[in-house]
Structures are given as C-alpha cells and as structure tokens.
N, C-alpha and C positions, 0 to 999 in steps of 0.2 A: 145554784149560778151557771149561767149559759156560757160555754166556751169553745174554741176551736183552735187547733195548732197546725201546722202545714208546712211544707217544704216545696217550692218551685222545683218539681222534679220531673220525672217520666219524660213527655214531650218535649219538654223545655230542655232538659239536658241533651236531647239528642238534636234540637236546633241550636244548642250553644256547640256542640261539638262539630257540627256542620261549618258555623261562622268562624270557628278558629283560623279556617285556613284563609279568610278574607279579612278579618278584623283584625287590628293591632294589639288589642286587648280583648282576651275572651271574656265573656261575663262570667263571674263566680256565682255559684249558689247564694240565695237571697233567703234568710229565714225569716220566719213570721210567728209570732204567738198573738193570739186573739180571731176575732174579738172577744173580750171578756167582760162581764158585768161585775160591777162593784160587789164585793162582800159585806160591806158596811157604807151606809148614806145616812149621813148627820145635816143638820142644820147648825151653820156656823155663822156668828155674829161679826161685826167688822166692817160691815158695809150694808148701807140701806136700812130699813125699818121693820119689813114684813119678813117673818119666820116662814121656812118651808114646813108643810103640815105633812107629817108621816114620810120622812125622809127615807125610811127604811124601806120604803115600797119599792125604790128605784133597783134594789137588788134582784127583783124578781121581773121578768119581762110580763107584760099583760096588767089587766086592773086587779086591784086597786093600783092608783097613781099616787104619785107625789104631786103636790101642788101650792101653790102661794095666791092668794087674792090681791090684788092691787087696784087701789081705788084712789079718789080725790086725796089730795094730800099726802098718801101713802102710795108713792107709786115706784120705790124701788125695795127690790127684797134682800135678804140676808144671802149669804154663800150656800148652795146647796152643794155639798161635797162627798164624793165616793171615793171610797179607799178601799183597801183589802183586797186589791184583784187577783192576788195569786199567780203572779206571773213566777217564772223558775228560769230564767234565761240564764244559760252557762256563764260562769265569771269570765271567760276567755272572748266573750263575744264583745264587739263593738256595736253599740247602739246607732241605728241609720237614720231612723225615723218614728215618730209616734203620730197615730190616729186617732181622733176621738169621734165616735158617733152619738150623737143625741137625738133620742125619738122624742118630738117634743109637738105641743100644740097650744092654741089658745082658745078660750071657751066662748069666745064672740065673734059675729061675723065680721064685726070691725074691730080687729083685735087689738092693734095699737101696743102689743109686746114685743119688745127688742131685747137682744143680749144687751147685757152691761159688762158683764165679764165670763170669759170662757179662757180658762188658764190651768196648766197643770200644777200638780202639788208635789213637791220634792220633800221627803223628811217632814211632813205635816205643814210645809210654808208654801205658799202660792209663790211660784217663780216664772220667769222667762215671760214670753211674749202672751199679751191679751187678744185673743183671736176672734174677739167679739164680732158679730154681725149686724150691721144696720137694715138687715132684712125682717121686715115683720114676721112673727111665727104664722104659721097656717093654722085653720080652724080645724084641721083633722091632723090624725098623728101622723108626723113627717120625720123621716132621719136626715138631719143636717150633718154634715162631714166637716170637720176641722184637722188642718195637719195633713198630712201624707207620709209617702215611705222615706222621704229625705228630708222631712222637716223635724228639726230638733227644739222649735219652740224658743229659739233664743237664748239656750244654754247648753250644758253639757250633762251627758246622762251615762251612767255605769250600770252594768248589770246588777250591780248591788242597791243603786237606786230605784230600779224598776221593782226589783224583787221584793222591795220593802214593804210591809202593810201600810207605811203610811205615804207610799205613791198612789197619786190619784187624779182627780180632776174636779175643779170648783167652777160652778156656775151661779151667776146672778143675772136677775131679769130686771127690766122697767119698763113703765108705760111711757110712750112718747107723748102723751096729751094730760091734762088733768080735768078729765071731763066727770061727770056727776056718777056714770055707771061704773060698776066694779068690772075688772077683767081677771080672770083665772089664769096663770100660767101653768101648764101642767107638763110633767115629764114622766115618759115611761121608764128609758133607762139611759145611764151614762155609760157606754161602752167604750173601751180602750184595744186597740190594736198597736203592738209594738213590731218595729222592724228591725233586724239585726244582721250583723255578717261577722266572719272571723277576719279581721283586718290586718293587713301586713303593711309595713313599711320597706321601701328598698333603697339601699345606698350603692354607690360604685365608686371604687377606688383603682384609677390607673397608675401604673407606675410607682405604687406605694406612697404615695403621698406628693412625688414629683412627677406630674403628668407632663412629661416632655418626651418627645422622640424624634429622632431622626426618619427622615423618609426613607423608608426600605428596612428599618429595625422593628423589632417586636417589642409590644410594651404588654405587660401583663397586666388585665383587669379583673378585679375581684368585685362579684356583687354579693352583697349580705341582704338577704331578706330575712325579716324579723316581725313575729307575732307581737301585735301590740299588746295583747294581755294574755298571761298563760305561758306554759312551757311545752305546748305543742308545737314541734318544729315544722315549719313550711316545706312541703316538696312540690316536684314538679318541673317544669321547663322555664329556663329563661332564655330570652332571644335578645339578639344585639344589633343594633342598627346605626350607622353614622350619616352626618350629612355631608361629609367629605368623601373621597376615595379612599377605600381602605377594605382589608380583609380581615375576617374574624376567624380565627381558628380555634375550637371548631364554631360553627355558625350559631349554636345555642350549646347550652351546658344544663346539667341536670343538677338540682340541688342536693346537700348531703348537710346534715347537722344535728344539733341536740339542744335541749334547754330552750326551744323556741326561736333559735338562730339557725340559719342555712347558709351555706357558701357554695358558689362553685365561680371558676374562673375561666376564662379565653385570653388568647393573645392577639394583639391588635397590630396590625401590619399596614401602615398608611401606604397607599400607592400612588399619591400624589401629595404634593404639599398644599396645592390650592391656596386659600386666602392666611395659610398658617395655623389656622384653627380649625378642629374638627369636633363636633358635638357628638360625642357618644352617648347614646341611649339604650338602657337595658331594661326590659320589660319583662317582669314575672307574670305569667298567665293566670295564676290562680288554680285552682281545681274545685272539686265538689265542696270542699271546706272552707278553703282559704280566699280570699279576696285578691284580685290582681293589683298591683302596684309596680310602679316604674321609678327611675332615677336617670338623671343625666350628669355628666362631667365633661367639661371642656378639656381638651387634649390640644396641648401645642405641638405643632409638627414644624420641625426645622430643616433647610434643606441639608441634604448630607453631605458632609464634608469629604472631601476627595482631592488627593494631590498626584498629578503627575509630573515626573521629572523626566526632562529631554535626556536624550542618548547622546553622549559626546560622539563627532562623527570627524573625520579626516579623510582628506583627498590628497593628490598630488596636483599641483598648479596646471591648469589647462585642462584637467579632467573634469567631466560632468560632475555635478553635486551628487552625493548620495542620497538615499531615501531619508528623511528625518524621522527617526523613530522616536518612541518615550516607553516609559513605565509607569504603572500606578503604584507609588510608592507609599501611600497612606490611604486607607478607606477601600472602598469597592464599590463595583457596580452591581445593581440590584435587578431583579426581573430580567427582562430581556434589553436593557437600555443599552445603548453605544454611543461611541462619540461620532461627531460630526466635524469636519473641516480638517484642516492639515498643519502642520507647523511649517514657518517660512524663517528666513534668516535675513541678518543685516547684510544690505548688498555690498559688493566688491568682489573682485577676483585675484587682488595680489596676494602674494603671501602673508599671511597673519592669522589672527583669531578673529571670529564672526560668530556674533551672539545667534544662537537659534531661538526664535521668537515663538509666541504662541500661535500667531498667525489668527486663523480663524477656527482653531480648534475648539469646539464648544461641546457642552452637555446641556441638557434640558434645566429648566429653572428649579427643578427638584435637587439640584446639586449645589454645592457650593466649592465651584472649583479653584483650585490654588496651582499655579504653574510655577514651574522651578526650571529656570533654562540652563543651557550648557552652552558649548562652544563646538562650530566647527573651524577646525584647524586645516589651513591651506598650506601643505608643505611644499618645499622647494622641487621643481622636477630636475631631472638628469639631462643636461643637452645631449644632442646626437651630434657627436664630434668623429669626423672621418679625415684622418691625416694619412697620406700617400707619403712615403719614402722614395728616394730617388736613387739611381744608378747612373752616373754619367761619365764619358770621358772627361778627362783634364781638357778645360778650355779657357783657361787664364781666368774664368768668370767665377762669381760666388755663387753657390746653389742652396738653395732653402728647400724643405720639404713642403708640401703644399696639402691644404685642406681648410675644413671649414666645420663651422657648430652652428647647428640649427635648433629652433624651438619646436615647440610641440605640434606646429602647424606647418613645419617645414621651412620657415624662414630664415634668414642668416642672422646669427647673432656675433655681436662684437665681442671682443675680450680673449680670442684666440691668440696664443702667443707661440710663435715657430723660430725665434731669433737662435734658438739654442741648436738647431738643425743646420744651420748655415755653416758651408765650409767652401774653402776655395781650392786647396791642395789637395793633391792626391792622397788618397788613404781610404781606409774602412773604418766607419764610424757608426758602431754600435751602440744600441740605447740612447741615442739622442732624445734628451727630454723637450717634450711640448706642455705647455698649460693651458687651462682657460680660466679666467676668471672672469665671473658674471657681474656685469654692471647693471642689471634690471632689478636684482634683488629676488628674483623670482626662479633661479635655477642655482643648482649646485655647482662649485666650482670642479674642474676637471684636469686630469693630466694623463700623459701616457708617453710613450718612446716609440723612435723608430729607429731603424737600421738602413744608413746613408751610406753611401759609396762615390767616391771618383775615382773612376780607373784611368791606367795609363792610357796616353793617347796612341791609339794602333795605326800603324802606317806600313805600308809594303812597298819596297821598291824591287825593280826586276833590271838587271844589268843588261845593257844593250850589247849583243853579239858583236864582236870585231875581228878582223883579219889584216894580214899584212904579208908582203913578199920578204920572203927570207933575207935576212941582211937589213931590211929596212927598220928604221925606228918604229916603236910602239905606238899606235894610234892612242889616242885619248879614249881613256876608259870611261863611258856615261851609263846613266841609269835612267829609268823612268818611275814615275811614281804611280803605282797602279791602283792603290788602295790607301784611305785616307788622305791628310792633307796637312801641310805645315800650317801652323798658328803665325798671324801676322806677325815680320819680326823674328821669326825663329829661320834659321838655315842649318845645312848639314857642314859638317866640319870632316876633314879628312878625305880619303881619296880611296879609290878601289885599287886593287892590285891584282896580279894573276899569278899562277905556278911559274916558279921559274923555268928557263928552258929558252932556247934560241934555235933548236934545230926545228926542222918542218914539222909541224904537228899540231894538235889542240891543247891548249892550255886553259884550264877554269879561270874564270876571272871571280876574285875573290871580294868579300867586303873590305878586307884591309883595314883601314885606320876610319873609314866613313861612319860617322856616328851622329845622334841627335841628342839634345838636353834629355835628362833622366825621367822626365814626364812623358817619353815617347816608348813606346813600345814598338820596336822596327823589326820587322820581317825582312830579309835579304832572300832575293831569289837571283841565283847566278846566271850566268852566261858563258861563252866559251872565247877565247883569242886563237885564231886559225893562222899558222904561219905555212906560207906557202913556198914552192921552189920557182926559179927564173926559168921562162921558156925561151929555148935558144933554137932558131931556125936555120938549118942548112940547105942552101941551095941544091939540087939534084940537077947533075949533067947528064945528058943524054948522048949516048953516042949513037 
C-alpha cells in the first residue's frame, strides 16, 4: 500500500507569520493524510451487469490492473469498491475535504467509456454526491481528480468515519453507445487524500447577556473559543474590532482554559453613540494546531444620561445680572467632552423671581441631557435718601427739613415724607422722624431722624446819645436797630430810662422797660445822657 502524510509547514509557516500583520484572520495549519491506496478491492453488485475482474489489483499500483469489459447489451459495470485505506486521523480533528484520484484508461482508440458513479463509502454504504464525469476515459493511464481540500461530497464526516476499514470509494463505468465492439475499462488505483484541521468555534458575550451600554461606560466582553472535538484547549490571541467608535482595553487578549474551552475578556468603551448599535467582532487567529474562528455581537449604545441643575442666583434691583452657573447633579462627562452655550433667564427687571432657563446650553448627541431650572431672585434695592436738618431764626413761618430719595440711577423717587420735621415755634426738636415709603415695589422702605431747631430772633438795638442843659427837661430817649429786624406786626413795648440824676454830668441811658415778644433775643447797647450848665456872658468895661 502506497501512502504519504504531510503538514503544510516550513516556509508556509513563515509566510503565515508574515501575513498575520495584514490579514484579518491568519491561516491555521492544514493537515493532510494521503494519498492512500486501498487495502482491499472488491466487486459489489447493485448496479450494472458486468463485474470487475481482479478487483484486488487496485491495491498495488502498476500492472496487473483491474478491468471490466463492456459490450453491446452489456454496457454498465458493477461497483468497483476500494476500502481499508488505513487512515489514522486524530479524533479531535475536523474533516475539511476529501480528494479521490483515479488512475484509469480505456482499451480502445474510440473509448466511449464514461463514469457512471464516483462516490464515497461510509460504513460500507455509498453516501453523498455522485461526482461522475461525462468526459470519456483516455486510452492511456491518466489520473482523474474528484473532490478537493474543501469538498465533503455532500455529507458530513468524522475522523471515526474516515479511520473505519469500511471507508472508501465506489466506482462504476458505462459505455455511451451500443456498438458491436467491446471496450475494456481499466483501473490501476483508487487513491484517497483526506484534509483536516483542528477546528474551533468562537462565541462572544458582552454585558453578561445584556449588551447595552451608555456612551463612555465600560462593558465587559468575554470571548469563548471551543475546540469542536476533544479536550485540548485552544490558545493564542484574540483580537477585537468594532464598526462603531469605541475603545477596547486591551486591544487583544490571550486565551486560557481547560477541557477544550478557553476564554479571555476585554472592556469595551464606546466613544460615540453613532447609529446606536455597534457590531463587536472578535477574531481568534488560531495557531499551528487550531483553526481561526470569529464571532460577532451587536451592542446597543445609548446616550449617556446627565443632569445639570442651575444654581440659584440673586441680585439687588438695578444691578447687573450675576453669571448663571450650574452643576452636574447626576451622571458625568467623559473623555474631554465639554458643554457649549450658556444659560439664560426669563425677561424682567422688577423685583421678583425669574426662571433660569437652559438657553443654548448643550452637549453632543452622545448625551441625554436633562436640565433642572432654578430662579434668579431680584431683591429690593435700598433708596439713597439724604435729609438735611434746619436751624433757623423764628420768623413766624413753618419750617420743614429738606431732602430727597433717589434710585440706583440717581433719579428722584416719590414717597419721602418729611411732615414730622415741620415746626413753627421756637424750640429744639431732636430726632424728628422722616420716612420713605416705596411706591414702585422695587425699593425698601426707609426711615431716619433729623435734629431741627428754631432759634430766638436775634436783634440788636443801640441807644442814641442825648444831651440837655441843666434845668431843662429830659429829651426823648431813642434808639436804632443795628442788627436784626422786627417781623411784620411786631413792635417794641416800654421805654428807655437813664440813670437818676439832675446835676451836670453824664448819665447812662438804660434799657428800662423796652422789650419785645419772647421769641426775640434782644441785645441792648447803651449810650449817655449829658447834662451841661448855662453859659453866662458878662460884658467887660474898659477904662
């Protein structure tokens, strides 16, 4: 029995290692057993009428050959079945393809011999596809190939099926005309080559069965690579990609495991919501033993919920608005994301509360932004009140403190009441109260006191100097007002007097009974009354 067994290694391994950097999936080792010759050749009825002669000759390449003669009325052969190929494929392997090489010929220059059946035998039974060709057999021994490394002939295969002595190939031939001359269909060998690999399947689970994640949050993705047959655990590297914007940490992971099952995990952080779904693809590259495999999972990416709450603000009526600020009260920003825009408020400048509004404060579409408002409170302003007290001489008139209350822009406000500072009579009036009562609703009421006074009316009189001759009557004693004045309707009462005396000399003129009403403060400046003697002229007589 002629055979060969090989592994695509050596330079192929080197090529694969170089290609890993540019291919999504590296090519794992492909295993080959064969081509093997049959260990047993038999003629099997069940088709046609003509038996194969010396079917055992197909177990050894070269002459003598196995043949069947086809002639008029006897155009179809039985099966020529080759079995007992002696395969020993590991039970953990997965069969990927079967190839059959038939070295055959026809005895005539006009052969007219064609395939009737070319099928595989599993457990002694013909199964799967019939790959018979309509091409006439050549007149010299020529190898015809059926199947290939990825052809399973329309059925499934296990290493046990292949290793069984009842595994093989069945061939039947026929003449495509019914001429008088006979034709010999000749077979040298029925060789089989089996291709196999150690296959894996990959599954991925993101989020422990709930593949939903907010933008910027982490989602754990676990990959499981399972050998299809056996308990040798896959090892090697698994890579991760996404059709959305996202980050894997790490970018690849190394498998560990036992019992034919290996796992590793990464975290996935979406860096953009995109269309709301991200296709996660995990790829096991395989190695020199296991084949590559991959899996995908759709992850739902939702906008990141975030709540901002406006800070309450206040100001005094007439002042500029403060800056409208806010705080993140639920959720958080991720990456280097920032807010754009500013808060605004409901219009109005009078005292009261005004809603602080979201304005054009925004985040990107990656966020589900909730805004909670608050209020700007405009408080009443204090008026600027200046009240001037008075100190005046009594003048029979009513006097009131003067003043004004002005707003934040210096304009007069109404509402100042100074009536309690009004007085007419002489007196000192401490703590005269004044009040301001706002009528606009934007100012606080105010109050205060002033110290006012109406003083005595000051007047100064100066007596006129007077003289007389001794023995004569006193002249009228008069005076002048030198400072101050009398109010209309007022007059002096009483009269001046002088010091007693009649003799020649000077006598002080006194205030006497001269007076004014009580609201005057009179200052008297005196003078003198001078009494002189009589001048007598005596004539001088000269002698």
